[in-house]
C-alpha positions, -999 to +999 in steps of 0.1 A: +000+000+000+011+036-008+000+066+013+001+101-001+001+129+024-005+162+006-004+197+021-017+228+004-012+265+011-042+280-008-036+310-030-071+312-046-100+296-028-124+294-058-097+278-081-087+254-053-123+242-049-124+237-087-092+217-085-104+196-056-136+187-073-119+177-105-092+158-087-117+140-065-137+128-095-105+115-111-094+098-079-127+080-076-123+068-112-089+054-103-099+038-071-079+061-048-093+062-012-094+095+007-085+087+043-089+122+057-088+159+050-079+184+078-069+220+085-037+227+104-043+242+138-010+239+157+024+222+163+030+208+198+065+198+189+087+211+161+085+243+141+051+260+138+037+257+103+018+283+084-019+281+077-026+251+054-047+221+048-037+184+044-052+153+029-042+117+031-049+092+003-044+055-001-033+037-033-032-001-036+005+000-047+032+021-062+021+013-098-014+027-090+001+059-075+024+064-105-004+057-130-026+083-114-001+111-113+013+103-148-021+099-165-031+126-191-062+135-171-042+145-140-015+162-161-043+185-174-051+195-138-016+205-129-018+241-141-050+246-121-034+230-090-004+252-093-024+284-098-047+276-069-022+265-042+013+256-033+011+218-028+036+194-013+030+157-020+047+132+002+047+095-006+050+067+020+052+029+016+036+007+043+061-015+061 
């Protein structure tokens, strides 16, 4: 299993909502599971982070993750993503 933890610093709320809607539809088509979505409130240890949101997604394996991010449908969303927010995508493998 692969877990994707993404954080986003939103630059344009309306564009971000559009991106999330389109990305969610595409994820559903690809069998990606949304684990949770949350808004940052504080750090109890380590450096304080700026205001952002995060989401966690599960993929059945690395091939499924790679296929999703490399598919033409997602590539078309990248300009919208980059205009709407500053996103960081971290990938973790279950062990």
